[in-house]
C-alpha positions, 0 to 999 in steps of 0.5 A: 412233072410233065412226063412227056417233057421232063424238066432239065436243069442246065448249070452254067458256071462262068467267070469273065465270060462276056466275050462268048457268053451271049452266044452260049446263052442264045444257043440254049434259049433257042433249043427246040426243047423248051422245058428247062431252067438255066442256072448261071453261076457267076464266080465274081466276074470282073468284066461285063458278065453280070450286066449280060446275065441280069439282062437275060434273067429279066427277059426269060423266067427260065433263067436264074442268076447267082453271083458269088461275093468272091471267086471261089474257084470253078470246082465250087461253082460246078458243084453249086450248079448241081446242088441248086438243080431240081430237074429229072435231068441235069447238064453243065454248060460252058460259057464259051461253048454253043449248041445246035438247036436240036442238041437237048432234044436229041440227047433226051431222045437218046435215053430211049436207046436203053433203060440203063443209060445215065448220060447222053451227049453228042459228037462235039466240034472242037474249034480254035478259039481265035480263028473259029476254024475246025480242029477236029471232031470228038466222036464221044463214046457209047457203052451199050451192051457191055458190063461195068468193067468193060465200060470203065475200060472203054472210057479210059481207052477213049481218054487217050484216043487222041481225038477226045476232049471230054465233050461227053462230060457236058452231056445230059445226065440222069440227075439221081445217078449223077448225085451218087458220084457228086461232089466233083473233087478239086483235083486235076482231071476231076471230070475224068474221075467222075465219068470213070465212076459213072461208067461203072454205074451205067451206060453212056450214049453218044448221038452221032451228030456234031450238035455241040461246039467247044472252043479250044483255048478257052475253058479247055487247056493243059494240066498246068493251066487247069491246076492254076485255075482250080487252085492246085498248088502242090508241085507233086500233084501238078507234076504227076497228074496221071499218077494221081489220077491212077491212084484215085481210079484205083480207089474208085474201082475198089469202092465200086458196088457193081464189081465183085472182088475178083473183078475189082482185082482184074480191073485194077491190074488192067488199069495200072498196066494201061497207066504204065503204058501211057506214061511210057509213051508220054515219056518217049514222046517227051524225049523225042520232042527234046531230041528234035528241038535240040537238033533244030537248035544245033542246025540253026547254030551251024547255019549261022556259022557258015 
């Protein structure tokens, strides 16, 4: 292994990605950090994805292309990308995102901020998938100089900050640490569960520059859309994603080896309280929207009768 330029493995799961795939791959191949391999996992795409991938694989030996005989779902593809990796560092890449030229180098340099850093990303620009206009910037999160319980709290609070789209999930991981939390579960918000578990293990760091661009309306979407994509059909799981997530978070807390029992109990109580607060706010928000919509309908009816 080259100690000065350690190997990074990038795993790119893709399904019917021909629209933005070239831009995504080109932005990775143009990185000013060169020592990486790119694994493209094609989930039996039905468009021109295969042709595009084979072209790139023939022209750049860093690229390896794998195609499933049938669509096995995104969770399988994300897990397989990791299982095929061999670098000291690992990164997932969406086929409809793209990255500034210094993204990889800047993230790898971020590991020098502290010995206990296990994940580094950058600020992330969210753009509209149709208009390409900027929606907002995900500032990410950093958890340096705080303990496991506080890291967990900071991550969970960040999820509900209103300007967080999970860009840090697509940062660069220390592979040996990520391996302990794998595989990804086939549940809604599996990325949040993975990061919550990792937050108890080590530090996250965010480079304070928007070096990653994510499209809203592509791979990103609602809970219902996510459930459909990953193959979750249970109505209870689809209707109560936050409750299911909280139950799994409680399990993560009590299984953690980084916390003593009193710390686990305190953190579990805090997490439950945070969940109840968020679901109450969500419920009130839904009631408010329903009230507004009903009044808008009434106003339209009254206007039509005048």
